[in-house]
Backbone as CSV, one residue per row, in Angstrom:
resi,resn,N_x,N_y,N_z,CA_x,CA_y,CA_z,C_x,C_y,C_z
1,UNK,-19.630,-37.869,-7.774,-20.073,-36.508,-7.499,-20.179,-35.751,-8.817
2,UNK,-21.233,-34.991,-8.940,-21.429,-34.173,-10.131,-20.370,-33.072,-10.205
3,UNK,-19.931,-32.728,-11.410,-18.894,-31.692,-11.534,-19.431,-30.264,-11.398
4,UNK,-20.741,-30.102,-11.311,-21.306,-28.745,-11.277,-20.856,-27.912,-10.079
5,UNK,-20.872,-28.416,-8.831,-20.375,-27.576,-7.726,-18.912,-27.164,-7.922
6,UNK,-18.105,-28.063,-8.452,-16.699,-27.736,-8.722,-16.591,-26.642,-9.779
7,UNK,-17.351,-26.771,-10.845,-17.316,-25.760,-11.908,-17.762,-24.395,-11.387
8,UNK,-18.829,-24.380,-10.603,-19.319,-23.111,-10.046,-18.294,-22.483,-9.111
9,UNK,-17.662,-23.314,-8.279,-16.634,-22.798,-7.364,-15.456,-22.223,-8.139
10,UNK,-15.079,-22.868,-9.240,-13.956,-22.364,-10.043,-14.309,-21.052,-10.739
11,UNK,-15.538,-20.930,-11.205,-15.988,-19.659,-11.795,-15.959,-18.567,-10.726
12,UNK,-16.465,-18.891,-9.539,-16.470,-17.946,-8.410,-15.046,-17.518,-8.084
13,UNK,-14.143,-18.474,-7.994,-12.733,-18.179,-7.713,-12.148,-17.261,-8.778
14,UNK,-12.412,-17.556,-10.038,-11.897,-16.722,-11.125,-12.391,-15.291,-11.052
15,UNK,-13.664,-15.123,-10.716,-14.216,-13.768,-10.602,-13.558,-12.999,-9.464
16,UNK,-13.415,-13.647,-8.319,-12.803,-12.977,-7.167,-11.358,-12.590,-7.477
17,UNK,-10.613,-13.517,-8.094,-9.215,-13.216,-8.436,-9.119,-12.069,-9.439
18,UNK,-9.973,-12.090,-10.450,-9.927,-11.045,-11.482,-10.208,-9.667,-10.895
19,UNK,-11.227,-9.573,-10.066,-11.563,-8.276,-9.476,-10.510,-7.860,-8.462
20,UNK,-9.939,-8.816,-7.750,-8.885,-8.485,-6.787,-7.649,-7.919,-7.478
21,UNK,-7.397,-8.357,-8.683,-6.281,-7.817,-9.471,-6.656,-6.451,-10.037
22,UNK,-7.882,-6.325,-10.511,-8.337,-5.082,-11.139,-8.433,-3.928,-10.143
23,UNK,-8.907,-4.227,-8.937,-9.225,-3.165,-7.978,-8.088,-2.162,-7.755
24,UNK,-6.883,-2.599,-7.401,-5.828,-1.600,-7.195,-5.271,-1.025,-8.494
25,UNK,-5.372,-1.786,-9.581,-4.802,-1.322,-10.847,-5.535,-0.120,-11.425
26,UNK,-6.835,-0.034,-11.193,-7.598,1.071,-11.781,-7.064,2.431,-11.318
27,UNK,-6.502,2.479,-10.116,-6.001,3.746,-9.593,-4.697,4.168,-10.258
28,UNK,-4.077,3.280,-11.009,-2.832,3.601,-11.710,-3.075,4.067,-13.141
29,UNK,-4.318,3.960,-13.597,-4.643,4.352,-14.970,-4.578,5.874,-15.104
30,UNK,-4.115,6.355,-16.254,-4.037,7.806,-16.465,-5.414,8.463,-16.338
31,UNK,-5.467,9.549,-15.608,-6.697,10.327,-15.479,-7.661,9.834,-14.416
32,UNK,-7.354,8.736,-13.758,-8.261,8.226,-12.729,-7.924,8.902,-11.404
33,UNK,-8.873,9.668,-10.910,-8.711,10.319,-9.607,-9.225,9.370,-8.530
34,UNK,-8.921,9.665,-7.295,-9.411,8.839,-6.189,-10.941,8.777,-6.188
35,UNK,-11.647,9.910,-6.290,-13.117,9.827,-6.317,-13.647,9.006,-7.502
36,UNK,-13.060,9.156,-8.669,-13.497,8.400,-9.837,-13.233,6.902,-9.643
37,UNK,-12.056,6.571,-9.159,-11.718,5.171,-8.898,-12.633,4.552,-7.858
38,UNK,-12.965,5.311,-6.821,-13.877,4.811,-5.792,-15.284,4.606,-6.349
39,UNK,-15.708,5.519,-7.207,-17.028,5.371,-7.839,-17.096,4.115,-8.689
40,UNK,-16.043,3.870,-9.458,-15.973,2.646,-10.268,-15.940,1.425,-9.355
41,UNK,-15.128,1.489,-8.320,-15.009,0.376,-7.392,-16.327,0.017,-6.727
42,UNK,-17.106,1.020,-6.371,-18.407,0.759,-5.750,-19.299,-0.041,-6.692
43,UNK,-19.318,0.355,-7.961,-20.140,-0.364,-8.939,-19.628,-1.782,-9.169
44,UNK,-18.319,-1.915,-9.302,-17.726,-3.223,-9.573,-17.959,-4.183,-8.409
45,UNK,-17.753,-3.736,-7.186,-17.916,-4.637,-6.047,-19.379,-4.958,-5.773
46,UNK,-20.285,-4.033,-6.073,-21.708,-4.364,-5.974,-22.052,-5.484,-6.953
47,UNK,-21.563,-5.344,-8.189,-21.822,-6.367,-9.211,-21.161,-7.691,-8.833
48,UNK,-19.903,-7.636,-8.370,-19.207,-8.853,-7.970,-19.954,-9.551,-6.848
49,UNK,-20.320,-8.815,-5.813,-21.006,-9.437,-4.678,-22.350,-10.024,-5.094
50,UNK,-23.060,-9.363,-6.002,-24.327,-9.917,-6.498,-24.086,-11.234,-7.224
51,UNK,-23.065,-11.254,-8.083,-22.726,-12.487,-8.794,-22.276,-13.571,-7.820
52,UNK,-21.534,-13.178,-6.787,-21.085,-14.145,-5.787,-22.257,-14.757,-5.025
53,UNK,-23.251,-13.954,-4.733,-24.427,-14.466,-4.027,-25.132,-15.511,-4.893
54,UNK,-25.263,-15.219,-6.178,-25.881,-16.177,-7.101,-25.036,-17.445,-7.186
55,UNK,-23.724,-17.280,-7.326,-22.841,-18.451,-7.408,-22.847,-19.257,-6.109
56,UNK,-22.867,-18.585,-4.978,-22.911,-19.290,-3.693,-24.208,-20.083,-3.566
57,UNK,-25.313,-19.470,-3.967,-26.601,-20.174,-3.900,-26.614,-21.363,-4.855
58,UNK,-26.153,-21.167,-6.075,-26.133,-22.253,-7.052,-25.191,-23.371,-6.606
59,UNK,-24.051,-23.003,-6.057,-23.107,-24.010,-5.564,-23.743,-24.794,-4.423
60,UNK,-24.394,-24.103,-3.521,-25.039,-24.758,-2.379,-26.134,-25.711,-2.841
61,UNK,-26.956,-25.266,-3.763,-28.054,-26.106,-4.255,-27.508,-27.356,-4.952
62,UNK,-26.554,-27.160,-5.861,-26.020,-28.315,-6.591,-25.225,-29.232,-5.673
63,UNK,-24.592,-28.648,-4.685,-23.805,-29.410,-3.708,-24.720,-30.232,-2.806
64,UNK,-25.879,-29.682,-2.480,-26.811,-30.357,-1.568,-27.483,-31.564,-2.225
65,UNK,-27.471,-31.624,-3.544,-28.164,-32.684,-4.264,-27.349,-33.964,-4.430
66,UNK,-26.111,-33.948,-3.976,-25.226,-35.110,-4.171,-24.533,-35.453,-2.851
67,UNK,-24.028,-36.679,-2.739,-23.211,-36.998,-1.552,-21.995,-36.062,-1.521
68,UNK,-21.613,-35.632,-0.344,-20.533,-34.642,-0.262,-19.632,-34.914,0.930
69,UNK,-18.352,-34.573,0.763,-17.424,-34.705,1.900,-17.747,-33.679,2.982
70,UNK,-17.612,-34.078,4.229,-17.883,-33.181,5.351,-16.976,-31.951,5.289
71,UNK,-15.703,-32.146,4.944,-14.762,-31.015,4.874,-15.233,-29.981,3.860
72,UNK,-15.748,-30.431,2.733,-16.236,-29.501,1.716,-17.467,-28.749,2.220
73,UNK,-18.301,-29.427,2.983,-19.484,-28.775,3.566,-19.059,-27.663,4.519
74,UNK,-18.088,-27.930,5.348,-17.571,-26.928,6.286,-17.007,-25.730,5.518
75,UNK,-16.270,-26.004,4.450,-15.695,-24.916,3.657,-16.777,-24.088,2.968
76,UNK,-17.819,-24.745,2.492,-18.905,-24.006,1.845,-19.622,-23.101,2.851
77,UNK,-19.797,-23.583,4.062,-20.391,-22.749,5.122,-19.468,-21.557,5.415
78,UNK,-18.167,-21.810,5.482,-17.204,-20.721,5.718,-17.267,-19.689,4.592
79,UNK,-17.422,-20.146,3.367,-17.544,-19.216,2.231,-18.802,-18.365,2.365
80,UNK,-19.897,-18.997,2.729,-21.154,-18.264,2.869,-21.070,-17.222,3.980
81,UNK,-20.464,-17.589,5.093,-20.320,-16.648,6.216,-19.400,-15.488,5.816
82,UNK,-18.305,-15.800,5.165,-17.370,-14.759,4.713,-18.065,-13.777,3.787
83,UNK,-18.780,-14.302,2.805,-19.489,-13.438,1.861,-20.553,-12.608,2.575
84,UNK,-21.256,-13.215,3.500,-22.292,-12.482,4.243,-21.694,-11.317,5.036
85,UNK,-20.556,-11.544,5.677,-19.901,-10.466,6.431,-19.451,-9.365,5.482
86,UNK,-18.893,-9.737,4.349,-18.455,-8.723,3.389,-19.630,-7.873,2.900
87,UNK,-20.725,-8.535,2.548,-21.863,-7.845,1.943,-22.682,-7.052,2.961
88,UNK,-22.882,-7.612,4.143,-23.788,-6.954,5.096,-23.105,-6.055,6.117
89,UNK,-21.817,-6.320,6.394,-21.119,-5.539,7.416,-20.100,-4.583,6.795
90,UNK,-19.202,-5.122,5.990,-18.073,-4.318,5.505,-18.410,-3.442,4.305
91,UNK,-19.078,-4.004,3.294,-19.325,-3.193,2.097,-20.154,-1.951,2.386
92,UNK,-21.192,-2.017,3.225,-21.911,-0.762,3.529,-21.009,0.303,4.169
93,UNK,-20.099,-0.117,5.037,-19.158,0.835,5.656,-18.223,1.416,4.604
94,UNK,-17.731,0.553,3.715,-16.824,1.021,2.665,-17.540,1.947,1.689
95,UNK,-18.780,1.625,1.358,-19.543,2.485,0.445,-19.820,3.845,1.070
96,UNK,-20.137,3.866,2.356,-20.385,5.141,3.042,-19.113,5.986,3.074
97,UNK,-18.000,5.342,3.335,-16.713,6.047,3.372,-16.351,6.579,1.986
98,UNK,-16.563,5.761,0.962,-16.283,6.186,-0.418,-17.172,7.369,-0.800
99,UNK,-18.426,7.332,-0.378,-19.339,8.439,-0.688,-18.839,9.749,-0.086
100,UNK,-18.305,9.702,1.115,-17.744,10.909,1.738,-16.549,11.427,0.944
101,UNK,-15.677,10.525,0.526,-14.497,10.932,-0.243,-14.919,11.513,-1.588
102,UNK,-15.876,10.871,-2.242,-16.371,11.371,-3.530,-16.977,12.756,-3.365
103,UNK,-17.604,13.001,-2.220,-18.207,14.315,-1.938,-17.174,15.352,-1.517
104,UNK,-15.896,14.959,-1.456,-14.846,15.899,-1.113,-14.526,15.990,0.359
105,UNK,-15.105,15.126,1.161,-14.848,15.134,2.597,-13.704,14.185,2.936
106,UNK,-13.190,14.328,4.150,-12.138,13.433,4.633,-12.705,12.627,5.801
107,UNK,-13.053,11.371,5.528,-13.625,10.558,6.608,-12.553,10.124,7.599
108,UNK,-12.981,9.717,8.792,-12.006,9.199,9.759,-11.399,7.891,9.249
109,UNK,-10.229,7.566,9.777,-9.565,6.325,9.376,-10.459,5.133,9.707
110,UNK,-10.308,4.097,8.891,-11.117,2.900,9.075,-10.288,1.678,8.694
111,UNK,-10.529,0.592,9.384,-9.857,-0.671,9.057,-10.759,-1.595,8.246
112,UNK,-11.931,-1.096,7.857,-12.884,-1.918,7.115,-12.282,-2.406,5.793
113,UNK,-11.504,-1.546,5.140,-10.889,-1.933,3.867,-9.911,-3.084,4.068
114,UNK,-9.097,-2.988,5.104,-8.145,-4.073,5.390,-8.878,-5.367,5.753
115,UNK,-9.968,-5.246,6.487,-10.754,-6.433,6.835,-11.359,-7.061,5.588
116,UNK,-11.840,-6.221,4.669,-12.419,-6.726,3.424,-11.352,-7.459,2.610
117,UNK,-10.168,-6.879,2.522,-9.069,-7.500,1.784,-8.684,-8.833,2.421
118,UNK,-8.616,-8.868,3.740,-8.273,-10.116,4.436,-9.315,-11.188,4.155
119,UNK,-10.584,-10.807,4.161,-11.631,-11.783,3.866,-11.585,-12.227,2.407
120,UNK,-11.213,-11.333,1.502,-11.047,-11.732,0.092,-9.941,-12.777,-0.034
121,UNK,-8.828,-12.541,0.663,-7.731,-13.504,0.640,-8.153,-14.840,1.220
122,UNK,-8.872,-14.793,2.329,-9.364,-16.029,2.948,-10.327,-16.745,2.002
123,UNK,-11.179,-15.972,1.344,-12.155,-16.564,0.425,-11.453,-17.275,-0.727
124,UNK,-10.398,-16.674,-1.250,-9.621,-17.310,-2.321,-9.057,-18.643,-1.838
125,UNK,-8.451,-18.640,-0.666,-7.860,-19.874,-0.126,-8.925,-20.941,0.128
126,UNK,-10.063,-20.539,0.657,-11.129,-21.500,0.939,-11.725,-22.041,-0.365
127,UNK,-11.894,-21.182,-1.362,-12.395,-21.656,-2.659,-11.436,-22.665,-3.289
128,UNK,-10.140,-22.412,-3.168,-9.147,-23.354,-3.700,-9.240,-24.692,-2.948
129,UNK,-9.307,-24.619,-1.618,-9.417,-25.844,-0.822,-10.706,-26.595,-1.160
130,UNK,-11.787,-25.880,-1.296,-13.085,-26.472,-1.654,-12.963,-27.212,-2.984
131,UNK,-12.375,-26.542,-3.980,-12.220,-27.167,-5.304,-11.334,-28.406,-5.242
132,UNK,-10.247,-28.330,-4.493,-9.329,-29.476,-4.373,-10.047,-30.657,-3.739
133,UNK,-10.823,-30.411,-2.707,-11.558,-31.494,-2.050,-12.566,-32.114,-3.016
134,UNK,-13.209,-31.284,-3.830,-14.195,-31.809,-4.767,-13.546,-32.587,-5.910
135,UNK,-12.291,-32.303,-6.169,-11.598,-33.064,-7.218,-11.423,-34.503,-6.772
């Protein structure tokens, strides 16, 4: 098996882990208000998700060109579905909520953030499992 799908998955994993660490830390920085932190977060997660889409596509293409374990195929599908839900369902809700907060409004409570975090955690675990299987 070519090492390219493994390398791409590891890069993807590293990006997700790095942003997952950065996201809550930015709010602890001196001078960062909630609206400012949310504005930064919106930009960062848009960029991350765009990079993830490219990495998912590249991983899928390189993975499709070689013999592959069925378990790894299932995990790659799970990664694609997870990313799709984050990008098409959850992130728009989170961005709309952040926009209200940035505008000084108080939006109703939402569990979208917790769902996004849970999917990030699942994505990390699936990426690790995917990489281990490819090893």
